[in-house]
DODREN-790678 format. One record per residue: residue number from 0; chain; x, y, z of N, C-alpha, C, O, CB in turn. Coordinates in pm, 1 decimal, padded with zeros to 6 digits. Glycine has a CB too. Layout:
REM DODREN-790678
<vexmar i="NUM" ch="A" n_x="X" n_y="Y" n_z="Z" ca_x="X" ca_y="Y" ca_z="Z" c_x="X" c_y="Y" c_z="Z" o_x="X" o_y="Y" o_z="Z" cb_x="X" cb_y="Y" cb_z="Z"/>
...
***
This chain:
REM DODREN-790678
<vexmar i="0" ch="A" n_x="-03291.1" n_y="09006.8" n_z="15402.7" ca_x="-03401.1" ca_y="08952.8" ca_z="15478.9" c_x="-03359.8" c_y="08943.3" c_z="15625.1" o_x="-03259.1" o_y="08880.1" o_z="15657.1" cb_x="-03444.1" cb_y="08815.2" cb_z="15424.1"/>
<vexmar i="1" ch="A" n_x="-03436.7" n_y="09005.3" n_z="15713.6" ca_x="-03402.7" ca_y="09002.1" ca_z="15855.3" c_x="-03471.7" c_y="08885.3" c_z="15924.8" o_x="-03578.9" o_y="08841.0" o_z="15883.6" cb_x="-03441.3" cb_y="09134.2" cb_z="15922.7"/>
<vexmar i="2" ch="A" n_x="-03408.9" n_y="08837.4" n_z="16029.2" ca_x="-03462.6" ca_y="08728.1" ca_z="16107.5" c_x="-03525.7" c_y="08784.9" c_z="16233.8" o_x="-03466.6" o_y="08869.2" o_z="16301.2" cb_x="-03352.8" cb_y="08624.7" cb_z="16141.7"/>
<vexmar i="3" ch="A" n_x="-03645.8" n_y="08738.4" n_z="16265.3" ca_x="-03711.0" ca_y="08783.5" ca_z="16387.8" c_x="-03639.8" c_y="08724.8" c_z="16508.9" o_x="-03592.3" o_y="08611.3" o_z="16504.4" cb_x="-03860.3" cb_y="08743.9" cb_z="16388.3"/>
<vexmar i="4" ch="A" n_x="-03632.4" n_y="08802.4" n_z="16618.0" ca_x="-03567.2" ca_y="08749.6" ca_z="16737.8" c_x="-03646.3" c_y="08633.4" c_z="16797.6" o_x="-03768.5" o_y="08626.6" o_z="16785.0" cb_x="-03550.2" cb_y="08860.4" cb_z="16841.9"/>
<vexmar i="5" ch="A" n_x="-03575.2" n_y="08543.5" n_z="16862.0" ca_x="-03638.0" ca_y="08431.6" ca_z="16932.0" c_x="-03647.2" c_y="08469.4" c_z="17079.3" o_x="-03546.9" o_y="08470.0" o_z="17150.6" cb_x="-03557.1" cb_y="08297.4" cb_z="16912.0"/>
<vexmar i="6" ch="A" n_x="-03768.3" n_y="08501.0" n_z="17123.9" ca_x="-03791.0" ca_y="08542.1" ca_z="17261.8" c_x="-03813.0" c_y="08419.2" c_z="17348.7" o_x="-03877.3" o_y="08322.9" o_z="17307.0" cb_x="-03911.5" cb_y="08638.1" cb_z="17271.6"/>
<vexmar i="7" ch="A" n_x="-03758.4" n_y="08423.8" n_z="17470.9" ca_x="-03785.0" ca_y="08315.6" ca_z="17565.5" c_x="-03821.0" c_y="08375.4" c_z="17700.7" o_x="-03764.8" o_y="08476.4" o_z="17743.2" cb_x="-03662.3" cb_y="08220.6" cb_z="17578.2"/>
<vexmar i="8" ch="A" n_x="-03915.5" n_y="08310.9" n_z="17766.5" ca_x="-03966.3" ca_y="08359.4" ca_z="17893.5" c_x="-03870.1" c_y="08321.8" c_z="18005.6" o_x="-03805.9" o_y="08216.9" o_z="18000.8" cb_x="-04106.7" cb_y="08302.8" cb_z="17921.0"/>
<vexmar i="9" ch="A" n_x="-03860.9" n_y="08406.6" n_z="18104.5" ca_x="-03777.7" ca_y="08380.4" ca_z="18220.9" c_x="-03819.8" c_y="08251.1" c_z="18288.3" o_x="-03938.7" o_y="08220.3" o_z="18297.2" cb_x="-03785.3" cb_y="08496.6" cb_z="18319.7"/>
<vexmar i="10" ch="A" n_x="-03721.7" n_y="08175.6" n_z="18335.7" ca_x="-03752.6" ca_y="08051.3" ca_z="18407.5" c_x="-03820.5" c_y="08080.5" c_z="18540.8" o_x="-03878.3" o_y="07990.3" o_z="18601.3" cb_x="-03624.7" cb_y="07969.4" cb_z="18430.5"/>
<vexmar i="11" ch="A" n_x="-03814.4" n_y="08203.6" n_z="18587.0" ca_x="-03880.0" ca_y="08241.3" ca_z="18711.8" c_x="-04024.7" c_y="08283.6" c_z="18691.2" o_x="-04095.9" o_y="08306.6" o_z="18788.9" cb_x="-03803.7" cb_y="08353.0" cb_z="18778.1"/>
<vexmar i="12" ch="A" n_x="-04069.7" n_y="08294.3" n_z="18567.1" ca_x="-04208.0" ca_y="08331.2" ca_z="18539.5" c_x="-04297.3" c_y="08210.3" c_z="18562.6" o_x="-04275.6" o_y="08103.8" o_z="18504.8" cb_x="-04223.7" cb_y="08384.6" cb_z="18394.6"/>
<vexmar i="13" ch="A" n_x="-04393.9" n_y="08227.1" n_z="18644.1" ca_x="-04486.2" ca_y="08117.5" ca_z="18673.0" c_x="-04604.4" c_y="08118.3" c_z="18579.2" o_x="-04614.3" o_y="08204.7" o_z="18492.0" cb_x="-04534.5" cb_y="08125.2" cb_z="18816.3"/>
<vexmar i="14" ch="A" n_x="-04693.5" n_y="08023.7" n_z="18595.9" ca_x="-04811.9" ca_y="08013.6" ca_z="18511.9" c_x="-04931.9" c_y="08086.5" c_z="18567.8" o_x="-05042.2" o_y="08071.5" o_z="18515.3" cb_x="-04846.7" cb_y="07871.1" cb_z="18491.4"/>
<vexmar i="15" ch="A" n_x="-04914.0" n_y="08165.3" n_z="18673.3" ca_x="-05024.9" ca_y="08233.7" ca_z="18737.5" c_x="-05056.2" c_y="08369.7" c_z="18675.4" o_x="-05142.8" o_y="08440.4" o_z="18727.0" cb_x="-04995.2" cb_y="08251.0" cb_z="18882.9"/>
<vexmar i="16" ch="A" n_x="-04991.2" n_y="08408.3" n_z="18569.8" ca_x="-05020.3" ca_y="08536.4" ca_z="18504.5" c_x="-04958.8" c_y="08655.6" c_z="18575.1" o_x="-05006.0" o_y="08767.9" o_z="18557.3" cb_x="-05168.2" cb_y="08556.2" cb_z="18495.3"/>
<vexmar i="17" ch="A" n_x="-04855.5" n_y="08635.1" n_z="18654.2" ca_x="-04789.2" ca_y="08744.5" ca_z="18724.3" c_x="-04695.0" c_y="08821.3" c_z="18634.1" o_x="-04712.4" o_y="08824.2" o_z="18512.3" cb_x="-04713.6" cb_y="08691.8" cb_z="18843.3"/>
<vexmar i="18" ch="A" n_x="-04596.9" n_y="08882.4" n_z="18693.3" ca_x="-04499.3" ca_y="08959.8" ca_z="18618.3" c_x="-04407.6" c_y="08865.8" c_z="18541.3" o_x="-04337.2" o_y="08784.8" o_z="18601.6" cb_x="-04417.7" cb_y="09051.0" cb_z="18712.2"/>
<vexmar i="19" ch="A" n_x="-04407.9" n_y="08875.7" n_z="18409.4" ca_x="-04328.3" ca_y="08788.1" ca_z="18324.0" c_x="-04238.4" c_y="08870.6" c_z="18233.5" o_x="-04278.6" o_y="08974.1" o_z="18180.4" cb_x="-04419.0" cb_y="08696.4" cb_z="18240.1"/>
<vexmar i="20" ch="A" n_x="-04117.2" n_y="08823.1" n_z="18217.4" ca_x="-04019.6" ca_y="08890.8" ca_z="18133.1" c_x="-03969.2" c_y="08792.4" c_z="18029.0" o_x="-03950.7" o_y="08674.2" o_z="18057.8" cb_x="-03902.0" cb_y="08948.0" cb_z="18217.2"/>
<vexmar i="21" ch="A" n_x="-03947.2" n_y="08841.9" n_z="17907.6" ca_x="-03887.3" ca_y="08762.0" ca_z="17801.5" c_x="-03758.6" c_y="08829.3" c_z="17758.1" o_x="-03746.9" o_y="08951.7" o_z="17763.7" cb_x="-03984.7" cb_y="08744.6" cb_z="17681.2"/>
<vexmar i="22" ch="A" n_x="-03662.6" n_y="08749.8" n_z="17715.0" ca_x="-03536.4" ca_y="08802.2" ca_z="17664.3" c_x="-03507.7" c_y="08740.8" c_z="17527.4" o_x="-03554.7" o_y="08631.6" o_z="17495.5" cb_x="-03420.2" cb_y="08773.0" cb_z="17763.4"/>
<vexmar i="23" ch="A" n_x="-03430.0" n_y="08812.8" n_z="17447.9" ca_x="-03390.1" ca_y="08762.1" ca_z="17316.2" c_x="-03255.6" c_y="08822.4" c_z="17278.6" o_x="-03230.0" o_y="08940.1" o_z="17304.3" cb_x="-03497.7" cb_y="08795.2" cb_z="17208.0"/>
<vexmar i="24" ch="A" n_x="-03169.4" n_y="08740.6" n_z="17217.1" ca_x="-03045.2" ca_y="08797.6" ca_z="17164.8" c_x="-03076.7" c_y="08882.3" c_z="17041.7" o_x="-03149.5" o_y="08838.7" o_z="16952.5" cb_x="-02942.7" cb_y="08685.5" cb_z="17129.8"/>
<vexmar i="25" ch="A" n_x="-03022.4" n_y="09001.9" n_z="17037.4" ca_x="-03039.0" ca_y="09092.9" ca_z="16924.5" c_x="-02899.7" c_y="09127.6" c_z="16872.3" o_x="-02801.6" o_y="09108.5" o_z="16944.2" cb_x="-03118.9" cb_y="09222.6" cb_z="16965.7"/>
<vexmar i="26" ch="A" n_x="-02888.5" n_y="09177.1" n_z="16751.7" ca_x="-02755.9" ca_y="09213.4" ca_z="16701.1" c_x="-02687.2" c_y="09316.0" c_z="16791.3" o_x="-02729.0" o_y="09431.7" o_z="16796.6" cb_x="-02767.0" cb_y="09268.4" cb_z="16558.8"/>
<vexmar i="27" ch="A" n_x="-02583.2" n_y="09274.7" n_z="16861.3" ca_x="-02508.0" ca_y="09364.4" ca_z="16947.3" c_x="-02572.0" c_y="09398.2" c_z="17079.8" o_x="-02517.5" o_y="09479.3" o_z="17154.8" cb_x="-02483.0" cb_y="09487.4" cb_z="16876.2"/>
<vexmar i="28" ch="A" n_x="-02686.0" n_y="09338.9" n_z="17111.6" ca_x="-02752.4" ca_y="09370.6" ca_z="17237.7" c_x="-02841.9" c_y="09254.6" c_z="17282.4" o_x="-02853.8" o_y="09152.6" o_z="17214.4" cb_x="-02835.1" cb_y="09499.8" cb_z="17223.8"/>
<vexmar i="29" ch="A" n_x="-02904.1" n_y="09273.7" n_z="17398.4" ca_x="-02999.5" ca_y="09177.0" ca_z="17451.9" c_x="-03130.4" c_y="09251.5" c_z="17471.5" o_x="-03133.2" o_y="09356.1" o_z="17536.3" cb_x="-02948.6" cb_y="09111.8" cb_z="17586.9"/>
<vexmar i="30" ch="A" n_x="-03239.6" n_y="09198.2" n_z="17415.8" ca_x="-03370.0" ca_y="09260.5" ca_z="17429.3" c_x="-03445.6" c_y="09203.4" c_z="17548.1" o_x="-03437.0" o_y="09084.1" o_z="17577.1" cb_x="-03450.9" cb_y="09242.3" cb_z="17301.8"/>
<vexmar i="31" ch="A" n_x="-03519.6" n_y="09289.7" n_z="17616.4" ca_x="-03604.1" ca_y="09250.7" ca_z="17728.9" c_x="-03741.2" c_y="09311.7" c_z="17705.1" o_x="-03752.2" o_y="09429.5" o_z="17671.1" cb_x="-03543.3" cb_y="09297.1" cb_z="17867.0"/>
<vexmar i="32" ch="A" n_x="-03847.1" n_y="09230.6" n_z="17723.2" ca_x="-03982.1" ca_y="09282.1" ca_z="17703.8" c_x="-04079.2" c_y="09216.2" c_z="17800.9" o_x="-04048.9" o_y="09113.7" o_z="17862.0" cb_x="-04028.0" cb_y="09259.6" cb_z="17559.3"/>
<vexmar i="33" ch="A" n_x="-04195.6" n_y="09276.8" n_z="17813.6" ca_x="-04304.9" ca_y="09225.7" ca_z="17896.4" c_x="-04377.2" c_y="09118.2" c_z="17816.6" o_x="-04431.1" o_y="09146.8" o_z="17709.6" cb_x="-04403.6" cb_y="09340.6" cb_z="17939.7"/>
<vexmar i="34" ch="A" n_x="-04379.2" n_y="08995.2" n_z="17866.5" ca_x="-04440.1" ca_y="08886.5" ca_z="17789.9" c_x="-04591.3" c_y="08900.5" c_z="17777.3" o_x="-04651.2" o_y="08843.3" o_z="17686.2" cb_x="-04407.2" cb_y="08754.1" cb_z="17854.0"/>
<vexmar i="35" ch="A" n_x="-04653.5" n_y="08975.7" n_z="17867.4" ca_x="-04798.7" ca_y="08994.4" ca_z="17858.7" c_x="-04835.7" c_y="09099.6" c_z="17754.4" o_x="-04949.2" o_y="09102.6" o_z="17706.8" cb_x="-04855.0" cb_y="09034.5" cb_z="17995.1"/>
<vexmar i="36" ch="A" n_x="-04740.3" n_y="09186.0" n_z="17718.7" ca_x="-04764.2" ca_y="09293.0" ca_z="17622.1" c_x="-04649.1" c_y="09301.9" c_z="17522.1" o_x="-04584.0" o_y="09406.0" o_z="17513.5" cb_x="-04782.7" cb_y="09427.7" cb_z="17694.4"/>
<vexmar i="37" ch="A" n_x="-04622.6" n_y="09196.0" n_z="17446.6" ca_x="-04505.3" ca_y="09196.2" ca_z="17358.5" c_x="-04511.9" c_y="09300.4" c_z="17246.9" o_x="-04408.1" o_y="09340.9" o_z="17194.4" cb_x="-04488.6" cb_y="09060.3" cb_z="17297.7"/>
<vexmar i="38" ch="A" n_x="-04630.4" n_y="09343.5" n_z="17210.6" ca_x="-04643.3" ca_y="09441.0" ca_z="17103.0" c_x="-04606.3" c_y="09582.1" c_z="17142.2" o_x="-04600.6" o_y="09670.4" o_z="17056.7" cb_x="-04781.3" cb_y="09440.3" cb_z="17052.4"/>
<vexmar i="39" ch="A" n_x="-04581.0" n_y="09605.2" n_z="17270.4" ca_x="-04547.0" ca_y="09740.5" ca_z="17314.3" c_x="-04399.2" c_y="09771.9" c_z="17300.1" o_x="-04355.6" o_y="09882.3" o_z="17332.9" cb_x="-04588.4" cb_y="09759.7" cb_z="17457.4"/>
<vexmar i="40" ch="A" n_x="-04322.0" n_y="09676.1" n_z="17251.6" ca_x="-04180.5" ca_y="09700.8" ca_z="17227.9" c_x="-04091.6" c_y="09632.6" c_z="17329.6" o_x="-04137.2" o_y="09552.0" o_z="17410.6" cb_x="-04153.5" cb_y="09847.7" cb_z="17228.5"/>
<vexmar i="41" ch="A" n_x="-03964.2" n_y="09666.2" n_z="17324.0" ca_x="-03866.1" ca_y="09606.5" ca_z="17413.5" c_x="-03761.1" c_y="09709.8" c_z="17450.6" o_x="-03750.1" o_y="09815.4" o_z="17388.3" cb_x="-03800.5" cb_y="09483.2" cb_z="17348.8"/>
<vexmar i="42" ch="A" n_x="-03685.3" n_y="09677.1" n_z="17552.1" ca_x="-03571.2" ca_y="09757.7" ca_z="17593.8" c_x="-03445.9" c_y="09681.2" c_z="17554.6" o_x="-03437.5" o_y="09561.0" o_z="17579.7" cb_x="-03574.4" cb_y="09788.3" cb_z="17748.4"/>
<vexmar i="43" ch="A" n_x="-03349.3" n_y="09747.0" n_z="17494.2" ca_x="-03225.3" ca_y="09681.6" ca_z="17453.0" c_x="-03111.9" c_y="09721.7" c_z="17545.8" o_x="-03095.5" o_y="09839.4" o_z="17578.1" cb_x="-03190.4" cb_y="09717.1" cb_z="17307.1"/>
<vexmar i="44" ch="A" n_x="-03033.7" n_y="09623.1" n_z="17588.6" ca_x="-02919.2" ca_y="09643.9" ca_z="17676.3" c_x="-02794.3" c_y="09589.3" c_z="17608.4" o_x="-02801.2" o_y="09491.2" o_z="17534.2" cb_x="-02941.5" cb_y="09576.0" cb_z="17814.5"/>
<vexmar i="45" ch="A" n_x="-02681.1" n_y="09652.1" n_z="17633.5" ca_x="-02555.9" ca_y="09593.4" ca_z="17585.5" c_x="-02537.2" c_y="09461.7" c_z="17660.1" o_x="-02590.2" o_y="09445.6" o_z="17770.0" cb_x="-02432.5" cb_y="09690.8" cb_z="17607.7"/>
<vexmar i="46" ch="A" n_x="-02463.2" n_y="09367.6" n_z="17602.7" ca_x="-02439.6" ca_y="09242.0" ca_z="17674.8" c_x="-02377.3" c_y="09264.4" c_z="17812.6" o_x="-02408.6" o_y="09192.2" o_z="17907.3" cb_x="-02349.6" cb_y="09151.4" cb_z="17592.6"/>
<vexmar i="47" ch="A" n_x="-02290.0" n_y="09363.4" n_z="17824.1" ca_x="-02226.1" ca_y="09391.9" ca_z="17952.6" c_x="-02327.5" c_y="09444.8" c_z="18053.7" o_x="-02327.8" o_y="09403.0" o_z="18169.5" cb_x="-02112.1" cb_y="09493.1" cb_z="17934.5"/>
<vexmar i="48" ch="A" n_x="-02413.1" n_y="09536.2" n_z="18010.2" ca_x="-02515.2" ca_y="09591.9" ca_z="18100.4" c_x="-02616.3" c_y="09485.3" c_z="18140.7" o_x="-02660.2" o_y="09481.3" o_z="18255.6" cb_x="-02587.5" cb_y="09710.5" cb_z="18033.7"/>
<vexmar i="49" ch="A" n_x="-02653.5" n_y="09399.1" n_z="18046.5" ca_x="-02747.6" ca_y="09292.1" ca_z="18078.6" c_x="-02685.3" c_y="09196.4" c_z="18180.4" o_x="-02751.2" o_y="09155.9" o_z="18276.2" cb_x="-02789.2" cb_y="09215.6" cb_z="17950.5"/>
<vexmar i="50" ch="A" n_x="-02559.6" n_y="09160.5" n_z="18159.8" ca_x="-02490.8" ca_y="09072.4" ca_z="18254.1" c_x="-02483.1" c_y="09133.5" c_z="18393.5" o_x="-02504.2" o_y="09064.7" o_z="18493.4" cb_x="-02350.8" cb_y="09040.9" cb_z="18203.9"/>
<vexmar i="51" ch="A" n_x="-02452.7" n_y="09263.3" n_z="18399.9" ca_x="-02445.8" ca_y="09331.6" ca_z="18529.4" c_x="-02582.6" c_y="09334.4" c_z="18596.6" o_x="-02592.5" o_y="09318.2" o_z="18718.2" cb_x="-02392.4" cb_y="09474.8" cb_z="18512.1"/>
<vexmar i="52" ch="A" n_x="-02688.2" n_y="09355.0" n_z="18517.9" ca_x="-02824.2" ca_y="09357.0" ca_z="18573.0" c_x="-02861.2" c_y="09220.0" c_z="18628.7" o_x="-02914.7" o_y="09210.8" o_z="18739.2" cb_x="-02926.0" cb_y="09400.0" cb_z="18465.1"/>
<vexmar i="53" ch="A" n_x="-02833.6" n_y="09113.8" n_z="18553.8" ca_x="-02864.1" ca_y="08978.5" ca_z="18600.9" c_x="-02784.8" c_y="08948.3" c_z="18728.0" o_x="-02838.3" o_y="08890.5" o_z="18822.6" cb_x="-02832.3" cb_y="08873.6" cb_z="18491.1"/>
<vexmar i="54" ch="A" n_x="-02658.6" n_y="08987.1" n_z="18730.0" ca_x="-02575.1" ca_y="08964.1" ca_z="18849.0" c_x="-02634.4" c_y="09037.4" c_z="18970.1" o_x="-02642.2" o_y="08980.3" o_z="19078.8" cb_x="-02428.7" cb_y="09011.5" cb_z="18823.4"/>
<vexmar i="55" ch="A" n_x="-02675.7" n_y="09162.5" n_z="18952.0" ca_x="-02732.7" ca_y="09240.5" ca_z="19061.3" c_x="-02864.4" c_y="09181.1" c_z="19110.5" o_x="-02890.9" o_y="09179.6" o_z="19230.7" cb_x="-02753.9" cb_y="09384.4" cb_z="19017.1"/>
<vexmar i="56" ch="A" n_x="-02946.8" n_y="09132.4" n_z="19018.2" ca_x="-03074.7" ca_y="09072.5" ca_z="19057.1" c_x="-03050.8" c_y="08944.0" c_z="19136.3" o_x="-03117.6" o_y="08920.0" o_z="19236.9" cb_x="-03161.7" cb_y="09043.4" cb_z="18932.3"/>
<vexmar i="57" ch="A" n_x="-02957.3" n_y="08862.5" n_z="19092.2" ca_x="-02926.0" ca_y="08737.7" ca_z="19163.3" c_x="-02872.5" c_y="08764.8" c_z="19302.7" o_x="-02896.8" o_y="08686.9" o_z="19394.9" cb_x="-02824.7" cb_y="08655.4" cb_z="19084.5"/>
<vexmar i="58" ch="A" n_x="-02798.8" n_y="08875.9" n_z="19319.3" ca_x="-02741.1" ca_y="08910.3" ca_z="19449.7" c_x="-02844.5" c_y="08970.2" c_z="19543.5" o_x="-02819.9" o_y="08979.0" o_z="19663.8" cb_x="-02625.8" cb_y="09007.5" cb_z="19432.1"/>
<vexmar i="59" ch="A" n_x="-02959.6" n_y="09011.6" n_z="19491.6" ca_x="-03063.4" ca_y="09077.6" ca_z="19569.7" c_x="-03125.5" c_y="08979.4" c_z="19657.9" o_x="-03216.5" o_y="09013.2" o_z="19733.6" cb_x="-03167.5" cb_y="09143.1" cb_z="19483.2"/>
***
């Protein structure tokens, strides 16, 4: 029996309906998806790639 991922919305997502991202821990990776269209799927990143992406975004 598989467990569904627990998605959480970015703390930077506001309530105005703008660009929102959700993340979830997945087996061996981190999932990222559009919170407005969760049924369209997700992109999976290795933990290292996800960490590098977050670091780069914070430095921007």
